[in-house]
C-alpha positions in Angstrom: 80.6 -23.9 53.2 76.4 -24.8 54.3 75.6 -25.9 57.8 75.3 -29.4 57.8 72.0 -30.3 60.3 73.0 -32.4 63.2 70.6 -35.0 61.6 72.1 -35.5 58.9 75.8 -35.2 60.4 74.6 -38.0 62.8 73.6 -40.4 59.7 77.0 -39.7 58.1 78.7 -40.7 61.0 76.5 -44.0 61.2 77.1 -45.0 57.5 80.8 -44.8 58.5 80.8 -46.6 61.7 78.8 -49.2 60.0 81.4 -49.7 57.5 84.3 -49.8 60.1 81.9 -52.7 61.3 82.1 -54.9 58.0 85.8 -55.5 57.5 86.2 -52.1 55.5 90.3 -50.3 55.4 90.3 -46.9 56.3 92.0 -44.1 53.7 92.4 -40.8 53.3 92.7 -39.0 49.5 92.8 -36.5 47.2 91.7 -35.6 43.4 92.8 -32.9 41.7 91.5 -32.0 38.3 89.5 -29.4 35.4 85.7 -29.0 36.1 83.4 -27.5 33.5 79.7 -25.6 34.1 77.7 -24.4 31.1 79.0 -21.4 29.9 82.0 -20.6 32.1 85.2 -21.4 31.8 86.6 -24.3 32.9 87.9 -24.0 36.6 90.1 -26.2 38.6 89.0 -28.5 41.0 89.2 -31.4 43.7 87.9 -33.0 46.5 89.6 -34.0 49.7 88.2 -37.2 51.5 88.4 -40.2 53.7 86.7 -43.2 53.1 86.3 -46.7 54.0 87.3 -49.5 51.3 86.8 -53.2 50.6 87.0 -55.7 47.9 83.8 -54.8 46.1 82.7 -51.2 47.8 83.7 -48.1 49.2 82.2 -45.1 51.3 83.8 -41.5 50.8 83.2 -38.2 52.7 85.1 -34.9 52.7 85.6 -31.2 51.7 84.6 -30.6 47.7 85.9 -27.1 46.5 84.6 -27.6 43.3 85.8 -24.7 41.7 86.0 -21.6 40.5 84.3 -20.6 37.3 85.0 -17.0 34.8 82.4 -16.0 32.2 84.6 -14.9 29.1 84.5 -11.5 28.0 82.1 -10.8 30.9 83.5 -9.7 34.5 81.4 -12.5 36.2 82.5 -15.4 38.4 81.1 -18.2 40.4 82.8 -20.5 43.2 81.6 -23.7 44.5 82.0 -25.5 47.7 80.8 -27.9 49.4 80.8 -31.3 51.5 80.1 -34.3 49.4 79.7 -38.7 50.6 80.2 -41.1 47.9 79.4 -44.8 48.1 81.4 -46.3 45.1 81.1 -50.0 43.8 84.0 -51.5 42.5 84.8 -54.4 40.1 88.1 -55.5 39.3 89.6 -55.9 36.0 92.7 -57.1 36.2 95.4 -57.5 39.0 96.3 -53.9 39.7 93.4 -52.2 38.4 89.5 -51.3 39.8 86.8 -50.2 37.4 84.5 -48.1 39.6 80.9 -46.1 39.9 79.6 -43.7 42.0 76.7 -42.2 43.4 76.5 -39.6 45.7 75.4 -36.6 47.5 76.8 -32.7 47.6 75.6 -30.0 49.4 76.8 -26.8 48.6 76.9 -23.2 48.9 77.5 -20.9 45.1 78.8 -17.8 45.4 77.9 -15.2 42.4 79.6 -12.2 41.7 78.7 -10.1 38.8 81.6 -6.8 37.9 83.4 -7.4 41.1 80.2 -7.5 43.4 79.5 -10.3 45.5 76.0 -11.2 45.1 73.6 -13.4 47.5 75.3 -16.8 48.4 73.2 -19.5 46.9 72.6 -23.2 49.0 71.5 -26.4 47.9 72.1 -30.2 47.6 72.4 -32.3 44.3 72.8 -35.9 43.2 76.5 -37.0 42.0 77.4 -39.9 40.0 80.8 -41.1 37.7 82.8 -43.6 36.8 86.5 -44.0 37.3 89.6 -46.6 37.2 92.3 -47.0 40.2 95.1 -48.6 39.9 97.2 -50.5 43.2 100.4 -49.3 43.6 101.6 -51.7 46.5 100.0 -52.4 49.3 98.9 -48.7 50.7 98.8 -46.6 48.0 95.9 -46.0 44.8 95.7 -44.0 42.1 93.0 -43.2 40.5 90.8 -40.9 37.2 87.7 -40.6 37.2 85.0 -38.0 35.3 82.3 -37.2 37.9 78.9 -35.3 37.3 77.0 -32.9 39.4 73.0 -32.5 38.2 71.6 -29.2 38.4 73.4 -26.8 40.5 71.3 -24.0 40.7 69.7 -24.8 37.0 73.6 -25.6 36.3 75.2 -28.6 34.8 78.9 -29.3 36.1 81.2 -32.0 35.6 85.1 -33.1 36.1 87.7 -34.6 35.3 89.9 -35.5 38.2 92.7 -37.5 39.2 93.8 -39.0 42.7 95.3 -40.9 45.3 94.5 -42.4 48.4 96.4 -44.0 51.3 95.2 -46.7 53.9 95.3 -45.5 57.0 96.7 -48.1 59.7 
């Protein structure tokens, strides 16, 4: 994973701290799903995160193993891991259902391999965006489904469909 600069880390913690002061509730979660990248076979993908949530917005940050992908018919693959921070805008659509849109920042390391030989790792960052729906289960648990897009990872377009669960932290 990339080395995150101290300035970025301080900015991220400042954002999280400001949200705690705005009556937001902390939570942790995990999303798992299937990712797609251009001409590669689909791969497993996920996101382990923590966040703060209130009625109209949420902010999340965490470790994002975007996935391991192989080129069909050729002994070639890439693995993408990184750190992600997202801002979610939420809209209640029914008593237990909330729709949301997200925009975020993804800092990644891409690890290519050709014929079993690892090549130089590539580091970078990109913008993310997505849409999803959440369902409340009781007072402390939410389940969700989302479609997310990662715009331009080393000239590759990536997207994924994920399903997840998040729990309030007391």
